[in-house]
C-alpha positions in Angstrom: 17.6 3.6 4.8 15.5 1.4 2.6 13.4 2.6 -0.3 9.7 1.5 0.4 6.3 2.4 -0.9 2.7 1.4 -0.6 -0.3 0.7 -2.9 -3.9 1.0 -1.6 -7.0 -0.1 -3.5 -10.0 1.6 -2.0 -13.4 -0.1 -1.6 -15.8 1.9 -3.7 -19.6 2.2 -3.4 -22.4 4.4 -4.9 -25.1 4.3 -2.3 -28.7 4.1 -3.4 -28.1 3.0 -7.0 -27.0 -0.1 -8.8 -26.8 1.7 -12.2 -23.2 2.4 -12.1 -20.3 -0.1 -12.6 -17.4 0.1 -10.1 -14.8 0.5 -12.9 -16.6 3.4 -14.3 -17.0 4.8 -10.8 -13.3 4.5 -10.3 -12.6 6.4 -13.4 -14.7 9.3 -12.0 -12.6 9.3 -8.9 -9.4 9.9 -11.0 -11.1 12.4 -13.2 -12.5 14.4 -10.1 -9.0 14.7 -8.5 -7.7 15.8 -11.9 -10.2 18.6 -11.8 -9.5 19.4 -8.2 -5.8 19.8 -8.8 -6.1 21.2 -12.4 -3.3 18.9 -13.4 -3.2 18.9 -17.2 -0.9 16.8 -19.2 -0.1 16.9 -22.8 -2.5 14.2 -23.5 -5.2 16.2 -21.8 -6.1 15.7 -18.1 -4.5 12.3 -18.0 -0.7 11.4 -17.8 -0.2 8.1 -19.6 1.7 5.4 -17.8 4.9 4.3 -19.3 4.9 0.5 -19.5 8.2 0.2 -21.3 10.1 -1.5 -18.6 7.4 -3.5 -16.9 7.3 -7.3 -16.9 4.6 -8.6 -14.6 5.1 -12.2 -15.5 8.8 -12.5 -14.6 9.1 -14.7 -11.6 11.9 -14.1 -8.9 12.6 -17.8 -8.9 14.2 -17.6 -12.3 11.6 -18.0 -15.0 8.6 -16.2 -16.6 5.0 -17.3 -16.8 3.8 -17.8 -20.4 1.4 -14.9 -21.3 -1.4 -17.3 -22.4 -1.2 -19.0 -19.0 -1.7 -15.8 -17.0 -4.8 -14.6 -15.4 -6.0 -11.3 -17.1 -5.4 -9.4 -13.7 -1.8 -10.2 -13.9 -1.3 -8.5 -17.3 -0.5 -5.0 -15.7 2.0 -4.0 -18.4 -0.5 -2.7 -21.1 -2.6 0.4 -21.0 -6.2 -0.6 -19.9 -8.1 1.2 -22.8 -11.7 0.7 -21.7 -14.7 1.9 -23.6 -18.1 2.3 -21.8 -19.3 -0.9 -23.6 -16.2 -2.9 -22.3 -16.9 -1.6 -18.8 -20.5 -2.6 -19.0 -19.4 -6.2 -19.8 -17.5 -6.2 -16.6 -20.8 -6.2 -14.7 -23.6 -3.7 -14.7 -24.4 -0.4 -16.7 -21.5 2.0 -17.2 -23.6 5.2 -16.4 -23.3 8.3 -18.6 -21.3 7.2 -21.6 -20.4 10.7 -22.4 -18.6 11.1 -19.1 -14.8 10.8 -19.1 -13.1 7.5 -18.7 -9.9 8.7 -17.0 -7.6 5.9 -15.9 -4.2 7.4 -14.7 -2.7 10.4 -13.0 0.8 11.0 -11.9 0.6 13.5 -9.0 2.8 16.4 -7.9 3.7 14.6 -4.8 5.3 11.8 -6.9 2.5 9.3 -6.4 0.1 7.6 -8.8 -3.7 7.7 -8.8 -5.3 5.3 -11.3 -7.9 2.6 -11.9 -6.8 -1.0 -11.0 -9.5 -3.3 -12.2 -12.7 -2.2 -10.3 -10.9 0.1 -7.7 -9.3 3.4 -7.6 -5.8 3.0 -6.3 -3.2 5.3 -4.7 0.4 4.2 -5.1 2.6 6.4 -2.7 5.9 7.8 -3.9 9.1 6.1 -2.9 10.3 7.0 0.7 13.3 5.9 2.8 12.0 5.4 6.3 8.9 4.2 8.1 7.7 7.6 9.3 7.6 8.9 5.7 5.9 5.7 4.6 3.1 6.3 7.0 3.0 10.0 6.0 2.8 9.5 2.2 0.4 6.6 2.6 -2.0 8.8 4.7 -1.6 11.5 2.1 -3.4 9.1 -0.3 -6.4 9.1 2.0 -6.6 12.9 1.7 -6.3 12.6 -2.1 -9.2 10.1 -2.1 -11.1 12.3 0.2 -10.6 15.4 -2.0 -11.9 13.4 -5.0 -15.0 12.3 -3.1 -15.7 15.9 -2.0 -15.4 17.0 -5.6 -17.8 14.3 -6.8 -20.3 15.3 -4.1 -20.3 18.8 -5.5 -20.7 17.6 -9.1 -24.2 17.4 -10.4 -23.9 14.8 -13.2 -21.9 12.2 -11.2 -23.5 9.9 -8.5 -22.4 10.1 -4.9 -19.3 7.9 -4.4 -18.0 6.6 -1.0 -14.5 5.1 -0.6 -13.3 2.8 2.1 -9.8 2.0 3.3 -10.5 -1.7 3.9 -9.8 -5.0 2.1 -12.9 -6.9 1.5 -16.6 -6.4 0.7 -17.5 -9.5 2.9 -19.1 -11.0 -0.1 -16.0 -13.1 -1.2 -14.1 -10.3 -2.9 -10.7 -9.0 -1.5 -8.8 -6.0 -2.8 -5.2 -5.3 -2.0 -3.0 -3.2 0.2 0.5 -3.9 -1.0 4.0 -2.8 0.2 7.3 -2.6 -1.8 10.7 -2.9 -0.4 13.9 -2.4 -2.4 16.5 -5.2 -1.8 19.8 -6.1 -3.4 19.4 -8.7 -6.1 22.4 -10.6 -4.7 20.1 -12.0 -1.8 19.0 -15.4 -2.8 15.2 -15.5 -3.1 15.0 -18.7 -1.1 16.5 -16.9 1.9 13.7 -14.2 1.5 11.1 -16.9 1.6 12.4 -18.8 4.6 13.2 -15.6 6.6 9.9 -13.7 5.8 7.3 -16.5 5.8 7.0 -17.0 9.7 7.2 -13.3 10.2 4.4 -12.5 7.7 2.2 -15.3 9.2 2.4 -13.6 12.6 2.9 -9.9 11.6 -0.9 -9.5 11.7 -0.8 -9.2 15.4 0.6 -5.7 15.1 -0.9 -4.6 11.8 -4.1 -6.4 11.3 -7.1 -4.1 10.6 -9.7 -6.4 12.2 -12.7 -7.8 10.5 -16.3 -8.9 11.4 -16.9 -12.3 9.7 -14.9 -15.4 9.1 -14.2 -17.0 5.7 -13.8 -15.4 2.3 -17.4 -14.5 2.1 -17.6 -13.4 5.8 -20.5 -15.7 6.5 -18.8 -17.3 9.5 -19.8 -15.8 12.8 -16.9 -14.1 14.7 -14.2 -11.5 14.7 -10.7 -11.9 13.4 -7.4 -10.0 13.4 -6.7 -9.6 9.7 -9.0 -8.6 6.8 -6.8 -10.5 4.3 -5.7 -13.7 6.0 -8.7 -15.8 4.8 -7.9 -14.9 1.1 -4.5 -16.6 1.1 -4.2 -20.1 -0.5 -0.5 -20.6 -1.2 2.9 -20.1 0.4 4.8 -18.8 -2.7 3.6 -17.7 -6.0 3.4 -15.1 -8.7 -0.4 -14.3 -8.6 -1.8 -11.4 -6.6 -5.7 -11.8 -7.2 -6.1 -15.5 -7.4 -4.3 -18.3 -5.4 -2.8 -15.5 -3.4 0.6 -16.4 -1.9 2.1 -15.3 1.4 5.3 -14.5 -0.6 4.8 -12.9 -4.0 7.4 -13.7 -6.6 6.7 -10.9 -9.1 10.2 -9.8 -10.3 9.5 -6.3 -11.5 12.2 -4.1 -9.9 11.2 -0.7 -11.3 14.9 0.1 -10.9 18.3 -1.1 -12.3 17.4 -4.9 -12.7 20.9 -6.2 -12.3 21.4 -4.4 -9.0 17.9 -4.3 -7.2 15.0 -6.5 -6.4 11.6 -5.0 -5.5 9.9 -7.2 -2.9 6.3 -6.9 -3.7 4.3 -7.7 -0.4 0.6 -8.4 -0.9 -0.3 -9.9 2.6 -0.7 -6.8 4.6 -4.1 -5.0 5.6 -4.9 -1.5 4.7 -4.2 0.5 7.9 -5.8 3.7 9.1 -4.0 3.4 12.4 -0.6 5.1 12.2 1.0 2.9 14.9 0.0 -0.3 12.9 1.2 1.2 9.6 4.4 2.3 11.3 5.1 -1.0 12.7 4.2 -2.7 9.4 6.8 -0.8 7.5 9.4 -0.5 10.1 9.5 -4.1 11.3 9.4 -5.6 7.9 12.4 -3.3 6.8 14.4 -4.5 9.9 13.6 -8.2 9.1 14.7 -7.7 5.5 18.0 -6.2 6.8 18.5 -9.4 9.0 17.8 -11.6 6.0 20.3 -9.8 3.9 23.0 -10.2 6.6 22.0 -13.8 7.6 21.0 -13.0 11.2 17.1 -13.7 10.8 15.6 -16.4 13.0 15.4 -20.0 11.7 12.0 -21.5 12.1 9.3 -22.9 9.8 5.5 -23.4 10.2 4.3 -26.9 9.2 1.5 -25.3 7.3 2.0 -21.5 6.9 -1.3 -20.9 5.1 -3.4 -22.7 7.7 -1.5 -21.1 10.5 -2.0 -17.6 8.9 -5.8 -18.1 9.0 -6.0 -19.8 12.5 -3.9 -16.9 13.9 -6.2 -14.3 12.4 -9.3 -16.2 13.9 -7.6 -16.3 17.3 -8.0 -12.7 18.6 -7.8 -14.0 22.2 -4.2 -15.1 21.4 -4.7 -18.5 23.0 -3.7 -20.8 20.2 -0.5 -22.6 19.5 0.6 -23.7 16.0 2.7 -26.5 14.7 6.2 -26.0 13.4 8.0 -28.1 10.9 10.2 -29.6 13.6 7.2 -30.9 15.5 7.2 -28.3 18.3 4.4 -25.9 18.9 4.5 -22.1 19.4 2.2 -19.1 19.7 2.1 -16.3 17.2 3.4 -13.9 19.9 6.4 -16.1 20.7 7.4 -16.0 16.9 7.2 -12.2 17.0 9.4 -12.2 20.1 12.0 -14.3 18.4 12.1 -11.9 15.5 12.4 -8.8 17.9 15.1 -10.3 20.0 17.1 -11.1 16.8 16.5 -7.6 15.5 17.7 -6.0 18.8 21.0 -8.0 18.6 21.3 -7.2 15.0 20.9 -3.5 15.4 23.2 -3.3 18.4 25.8 -5.1 16.3 25.6 -2.8 13.4 25.1 0.3 15.4 21.8 1.4 13.6 20.0 1.8 16.9 22.7 3.7 18.8 21.0 6.8 20.4 23.6 9.2 19.1 25.3 7.6 16.0 22.4 5.4 14.8 20.1 6.0 11.8 17.4 7.9 13.7 14.7 5.3 13.0 15.7 1.9 14.1 15.8 2.5 17.8 12.2 3.9 17.7 10.9 1.0 15.7 12.5 -1.6 18.1 11.1 0.4 21.1 7.6 0.4 19.8 7.8 -3.2 18.7 8.9 -4.2 22.2 6.2 -2.1 23.8 3.4 -3.6 21.7 4.5 -7.2 22.0 4.8 -6.8 25.8 1.2 -5.4 26.1 -0.1 -8.1 23.7 1.2 -10.6 26.2 -0.3 -9.0 29.2 -3.3 -6.9 28.3 -4.0 -6.7 24.6 -7.0 -4.4 25.1 -4.7 -1.8 26.6 -3.5 -1.2 22.9 -6.9 0.0 21.8 -5.3 3.5 21.1 -2.5 2.1 18.9 -3.3 -1.2 17.1 -6.2 -1.1 14.6 -7.7 -4.6 15.2 -7.7 -3.9 18.9 -9.2 -0.4 18.5 -12.0 -1.9 16.3 -12.5 -4.8 18.6 -12.8 -2.6 21.5 -15.5 -0.5 19.8 -17.4 -3.5 18.6 -17.4 -5.0 22.0 -19.0 -1.8 23.4 -21.9 -2.2 21.0 -22.2 -6.0 21.8 -22.3 -5.3 25.4 -24.8 -2.5 25.3 -27.2 -4.1 22.8 -26.6 -7.8 23.4 -25.4 -8.4 19.9 -24.0 -11.7 18.4 -21.2 -11.6 16.0 -23.3 -12.4 13.1 -25.6 -9.4 13.7 -25.6 -7.2 10.6 -25.3 -4.1 12.6 -21.7 -5.1 13.6 -20.8 -5.5 9.9 -22.0 -2.0 9.2 -19.8 -0.8 12.0 -16.8 -2.5 10.5 -17.6 -0.9 7.2 -18.1 2.6 8.8 -14.7 2.3 10.5 -13.1 2.5 7.1 -15.0 5.3 5.6 -12.4 8.0 4.5 -14.8 10.8 5.4 -13.8 12.3 8.8 -17.4 13.1 9.6 -18.4 9.5 8.9 -15.5 7.2 9.5 -15.4 5.7 13.0 -11.6 5.6 12.9 -11.4 9.4 12.3 -13.9 10.1 15.1 -11.7 8.2 17.5 -8.6 10.1 16.2 -10.4 13.5 16.5 -11.1 12.7 20.2 -7.5 11.7 21.0 -8.2 8.1 21.4 -5.9 6.9 18.6 -2.2 7.6 18.7 -0.4 9.6 16.0 3.1 9.1 14.8 3.0 11.9 12.2 1.0 15.2 12.4 -2.0 16.2 10.4 0.0 19.2 9.0 2.8 16.9 7.7 0.2 14.6 6.0 -1.4 17.6 4.4 2.0 18.9 3.1 2.7 15.4 1.7 -0.4 15.7 -0.5 1.4 18.5 -2.3 5.1 17.8 -1.9 7.2 14.8 -2.9 9.6 13.1 -0.7 12.9 15.0 -0.9 15.4 12.0 -0.7 14.3 9.7 -3.6 13.7 10.0 -7.3 9.9 10.8 -6.4 11.1 14.4 -5.9 12.2 14.6 -9.6 8.9 13.0 -10.8 6.8 15.2 -8.7 8.5 18.5 -9.6 8.3 17.4 -13.3 4.4 17.3 -12.9 4.5 20.5 -10.8 6.6 22.5 -13.1 6.0 21.0 -16.6 2.8 18.9 -16.1 1.3 20.3 -19.4 4.4 18.8 -21.4 4.5 15.4 -19.5 2.8 12.8 -21.8 3.9 9.8 -19.8 5.6 8.5 -16.6 6.4 5.5 -14.6 8.4 4.8 -11.4 11.5 4.8 -13.5 10.8 7.3 -16.3 9.4 10.6 -17.2 8.4 11.4 -21.0 8.2 14.9 -22.1 6.6 16.4 -25.3 9.0 19.1 -26.5 6.9 21.4 -28.6 9.6 23.3 -30.2 11.3 20.1 -31.3 8.2 18.2 -32.2 9.5 15.0 -30.4 9.3 13.1 -27.3 12.2 13.0 -24.7 12.2 10.0 -22.3 14.2 10.6 -19.2 15.2 7.4 -17.3 15.1 7.4 -13.6 16.2 3.9 -12.7 18.3 4.7 -9.7 15.8 5.2 -6.8 18.2 7.4 -4.7 19.0 9.8 -7.5 16.6 12.7 -8.7 16.5 13.8 -5.0 15.9 17.5 -3.9 19.6 17.8 -3.2 20.7 16.8 -6.7 17.9 18.4 -8.8 16.2 21.3 -7.0 18.6 23.7 -8.6 17.7 22.5 -12.1 14.0 23.2 -11.5 14.5 26.5 -9.7 16.9 27.9 -12.3 15.3 26.7 -15.5 13.8 29.2 -18.0 11.6 26.6 -19.7 11.4 23.0 -20.6 13.9 23.0 -23.4 16.5 24.6 -21.2 15.7 22.4 -18.4 16.1 19.2 -20.4 19.3 20.6 -22.1 20.8 21.2 -18.7 19.6 17.9 -17.2 20.9 15.7 -20.2 24.2 17.5 -20.4 24.7 16.9 -16.6 23.8 13.3 -17.1 26.6 12.9 -19.5 
């Protein structure tokens, strides 16, 4: 069991017009979903985000970046109050200045939908296993789709398309982040040394594939990862500039003395369920090895360069220099991690078929299956790994029409792959034809749009929105703030323990309450 979550910034485009700025368009996505769900908070349609406990400039290495030295994109601990004029200054016209500028929603499934710079972002609720991580991340795609559908049916808003990808191929990249809860007692230097080789090579399983080389995509070719070319440092605090392989933001969103939230910015946004499953499952296993001192010991001579070179080597032929002077393949590095994980899980019993945790054995089996196929016939994984599936489709077009990699038609296919509309997105067409493997059902994903995970504090947050949304004025990962009309005051409920606020602990409070005041009275008396 490990508390994990995902954050996805969607690419956004209004076809046929340049009149509307991406930030303004993103507010329309949030507003459209608010109208779709009829969620109404005390502040109107919008639930304010509670920034009380956020500190994005705290560095896990033991210091804080001075606020005046930070890039504006790092200052995520303040409400982005944007007027139409301010949005216009960010580039382009804002559109209808009378239309709402809605920045944030907390959803009934425990997730967050908000505007992050120039993109709509869905941050999934906290879950405890890789299957649920896939399920509630995919639920975000249905949330985004519902907003797009609502906008298409709204006369005074331009058509908006959303894409689950990571770059516009014009030198801009937007993130797909993961979060993993860890004990604070683990030295951060151990996290860096244990994770860096794994992250450099993890793209073999969870890369989303990309047409174009270099940050602006002008280089001719195909590569494994959409994000690899945008990383410029091994370790650092930034997330949008000088992107590091290991991010040091020390913002636990939990009891700070007890927990660390590892903020992972190096992954691609995945539509493939198998790639997403391996991304969460293998990383959680590697973190467990780091915590117990059983992770492999190796180091790339130049991790940033190796990261990019591995991404460009989709034929898996290259070798890469290690710090000890030897050379290795990316696949061999992954095998070293898998073999260590197999031994680790056998020693602690987590992979035992009868007494294990019910997840580790399946992750290990899929990891081994995929690495074996990558070493013998990578294209046999076209129904599982996203970059292989995309490459297979692109090669069909190249062979049929004699296209070079720099042909713009291939770039359009790459973009259409990521379209979240099932009738347009090429991934979804393959999924509908049974050519992409599922690990969770469509029905369970649809249910996750509405219901929060039962085994984390996300259950409490989601039920608060469902049952008392009209009285919730603010929320965050570790708080919910109610406006209590009878008392004419605000009541902030702290939720700093990620494994409290579960269905088992709180469902009775919600089911048996006779109103907000009684609910809060019972909740707070139980807390004491």
